[in-house]
N, C-alpha and C positions, 0 to 999 in steps of 0.2 A: 365604188368598191373599196378603193383605198381609204376613203373617208370613214367608211364603216369599220374597217380594220383598225384605223387609228383610234376611233372612239372606244372600241373593245379593249385595245391595249391600255389606254388611259384608265378605263374603269378597273381593269384587272390590277394595274399598278397601284391605284388608290386603295383597293381592297388589301393587297399584300402589305402596303405601307401601314395600314391600321393594325393588321394582325402582327406585323413585325414589332411595332412599338408596344402593343399589348403583351406579347411574349417576353420582350426585354424587361418590362415592368414586373411581370410575374417572376421571372428568374431572379431579379434583384431582390424581390420580397422574400423568396425562399431562402436565398443565401444569407440575407440579413437575419432571418429568423433562426437559422442554424448557428450563426456566430454569436447572437445575443440571446442566451437563455433567459427565461422569465424570472427565475430565482435560483438560489444556491443549491436547492435540493432537487435532484432528478425525480421525475415521476415516471411510472411505468409507461413506456412509449406507446404501447398498443392499448393502454388502459385496461389491461387484463390482470388477472391474479398471478403473482409470481410464486413459484414453487422453490422451496429451499430445504436443505437438510436441517432437521431440528433434533436436538438431543445433547448428550454430554459424552465426553471422552476422558474418563477419570480412571486411569490404569486399565480400562477396557473400553471397547467401542459400543455405544448404544445410541444409534441415531436412526431416524426414519424421515421419509420425504413428506413434507406437509405444505399445503397451499397457504400462503400468507393471506390473512383475512381482509386486508385492505388493498385496493388497487394502487394507492399512492406509494406503497412500499416498493422501492425500485432496486434494493440491494439485499443480498444475503450476507451474513457475517459469520466470521470465526473469531472467537475470543479465547485467548490463551493466558493462563495465569499459573502461579505457584502458590499453594496454600500451605502455610506453616502453622502448626499448632504449638502454642507456647504454654509451658507449665507455670504454675504459681511460684515455684521455687526458682524461676529465672532460667531454667534449662529448656532449650528449644526442643520441641517434640518432632514428630515425623513430618516430612515434607511430601506433599502429593502434587503431582502435575495435573492440571485440569484444562480441558478444552471444551468450549461450548459452541454449539452450532445453532443458528437461529435466523429468523427474518428480522430485518432492521425496522421493527415497529417504532423504535424511539428516534428514527431518522438521524443516527449518529454519523452516517457516512456522508462525505462531501461529494462534490461533483467530480467523479473519476470512475473509470471502469474497474480498476483495482487500486486500492490504496491501503497503506498500513499506518496505523496511528498507535503510538506508544503512550503509556501512562493514561489510559482511558478508563473511566469508571463505568462499570456495567454490572447491574444487579448487586450492588454493594461491594464489588471487587474492583481491583485496579490491575490492569494488565495490558496486553497487546490486542488491538482490534484490527482484523483484516476484513476489508469490504470487497465484494465482487458484484458484478451486474450480469444477470442472466439466470435462467432456470437451473437449479441444482448446481450452481457454480461453487458453493462452499463445501466441496467434497474434502476427503481426507488428504488428497494430493495437495490441495491449496493449503491445508493446515500444516502439512509437512510433518517430519518426525517429532516425537516428543522431545522438547529441548532439554539439554543437560541442566542439572541443578548446581548452583554455585555453593560450595561449602564454606562456612565461616568457622574458623577454629582458633584456639589459643596456640601461640607459638612461643616456646620457652625451652630453656635447657638448664640443667643443674648437674654438676659433677662433684661427688663426695661432699654434698652439703653446700657447695658454693655455686651461687647463681651465675651463669655465664651470660653476659650481655644484659639486656633489659629484663625487668621482672617478667613482663609478658607483653605480647602484642597480638593483634588479630591478623590472621592471614586468610586470603580468599583464593579459592581454586575452583575453576569450572570443571564439572564432572569429577570431583574429588571427594575425599573423606577425611575426617579427623583421625589422627593416629597418635597413639601413645607408645613409646618404645622405652622399656626399662632393661638396661644391660648390667649384669653383675659379672665381675671377673676377679679372679684371684691371681694377682701378679706379684711374684717374689714374696709370697706369704702375706701380702697386704690386700685387703678387700677393696675393690673399686666399684662404685655404684654410679651409674649415669642415667638420668631421666631426660627424655626429649619429647616434646609435644609439637606437632606440626600438621600442616596440610599435605596430603599425599594423593597421587592419582589413584583412582579406583583399581587400576591394574595391579598395584602392589598388594592390595587386599585379596583380589581375585587369585593372584599367584600363590597366595598362602591358603587358599581354599576357605577364606573367611567370608561369611555372609554379609550382604550389603543391606540387610533389613533391620538389624539390631546390633548391639555391641557384642563383639566376639574377639577372642584372643588366640594366639598360637605361640608355642615355645620353639625357639631355634637354638641349638647347641653348636657352638663352634669353639672348642677348647682353646684357651682357658676361659672363654666367655659364654654366658648363657643369656639369651635375650627373650623377653616377652613382648610381643607386638600385638596391640589391640586396635581394632578399627571400629569406627562409629559413624553412622550416616546422619547424625543430627548436629545442628549448629551448637558450637561451644560445649560439646558433651564431655570432653576430657578437661578437667580443671587441674592445673599444677598443684601438687600436694603441699607445697610450701607457701601457698597464699594464706595470709593471716586474716584475722577478723578485726583489723584495725581500720575503721572508717576514716580516720584522720591521716592515714599514711598517704603521701603524695608521690610515692615512688612507683606507681603503677600497680599496686596490689589491689586485690578485690576487697570490697567493703564487707563481704560476707562469704562464708564458705558453703557452697551448695552441698547437699547430701552426697555421701560417697556413692560412686557408681560401680565399685568393684563387685558388688553383689546385687542380685535382684534383676538388674538390667531392665527395670520396668519401663524405661523410656523407649525401649525397642518395640513395645506393644502399644499401638495407638488406642487400644480399647481401655487401657488403664489411665488415660488422660483425665485430668481433673475436669469436673463439669464446668468450672469457671475458666477453662482454657480460652485464650484469645486467639484471634486469627489475623495474620498479616499476609500481605501479598506483595511479591516483588515483580518487577518488570521482566518480561521475556522478550528476547530478540530471536526471531526465526532465522536459523542459519541460512546464509546465501541470499537473503532478501534485504534490500535496502529499507531504511526506516521511512516514516511518513514524509511526504513532500517531494519524493523523487519523481512523481508524475508531472510536476509543474513544468519542467523543461519540455517534455513531450506535448503537453497541452499548449504551451506557447508556440511550439513549432506548428502545430495543427492550426492555430489561429492565424499564424503568419501565412501559411499556404492558402488558407481560405481567403484572407484579405487580398493576396496577390491575384487569385482567381477572380475575385470580385472586381478588382481594378481592370483586369483584361476584359471582362465582360462589359463593363461600362465603356471602355475605350472602343471596343468593336461596335457597341451600340451607337456611339457617336459617329464613328466612321460610316457605318451603314446608313445612319440617318442623313449624313451629308451626301452620300452617293444617291440615295433615293430622291432627295430634294433636287439635285443636279439633273437626274434623269427626268423628273417631272417637269422641270423648267424647260428642258430641251424639247420635250414632247409637246408642251403647251405653247411654245413659241411659234407664232405663225409668220411666215414670210409674206411680203406684199405680192399679190398675184400679178402676172403680166397681162395687161389689157391691150387688146388688138382692135384697131379702128381703121376704117377706110372711107374715102370719098371719091366720087367720080370727078374726073377732070373735064372741064367744059370743052366743047368742040372748038371754040375760038382760042383755046389756050395755045401759046406758042409752041408748046410741046406736042399739041395734038396733031394727029395724022389721020384722024377718022376712026381710029381704033379706040377701044375702051381700055385706056391704061389705068391701072390701079396703083395708087400711091399708099403705101403702108405707113401708118403712123403708130408710133409706139407711145403709149400713154402710161 
């Protein structure tokens, strides 16, 4: 009975041993497959069709949910840009903020769940690309609020015909506007005229009830001075009146004088733009979100944890294998059996007394 139990135990141990090694091999294969992707572009894990928001967000929202046509598309994208229409006379036209929602059919996204890439070209535009992985992940929450526009304006000042400081320079202000301030004052019978061109926050124009869609002005009287403040939402829309038409002047003066903007304010209406207007795009940075590449650290941490798990799995596989070998060795080791033998002692033996004494021999 004991021999049968021993054989059953050894058979069971051999079976478990083989399954243990097979399971360890499969676990090693699965972990290695997760750590080492086949290429740099993710494919849809379940080989199914991804659904993304598709459409545009150009001063209004117009998107719909669309199934991407190819299973290999693994990301939805949000593309943010600023479109500036430039007139032939050198004066910048209106700026529009644009956001596109689409499937990543061009496979622009790298290996990451969410990534941001700046200065990316998409459909002939250059802007910010936001990638995400998952059905309908490129929603308006991911896109964030429409980013503010950076205004580029001339900055200069002149008092009673004398230019103060440099002839002109460009200033840049996020969420700002170009402002022209002309102040006329009668001081001790003498007329004083000051002209100032600068970048100012939009709040200044809002407080004066000036529109932010085209050139508009407001008069402010504060005796003995009267000021005219004009706001403009276009780049370089206010040009200092003392700029000359001397192309050989190296003192920072303009080489040509753009048409006067005191009348007409045609630049405020994008419908009047020249048919030959050109389009430029500037980079957008989504507020509160780090630029492209910030996922690298998290990806490295994930790989480190995976490698540590893999090391522990291999270590325990080795320990388990050693234990199994030791147990098998102990079970298969056979001890030499004890052999019992006996012989009858002859009657004429000195020790004989007529009885049958048995001498036990251990072999």
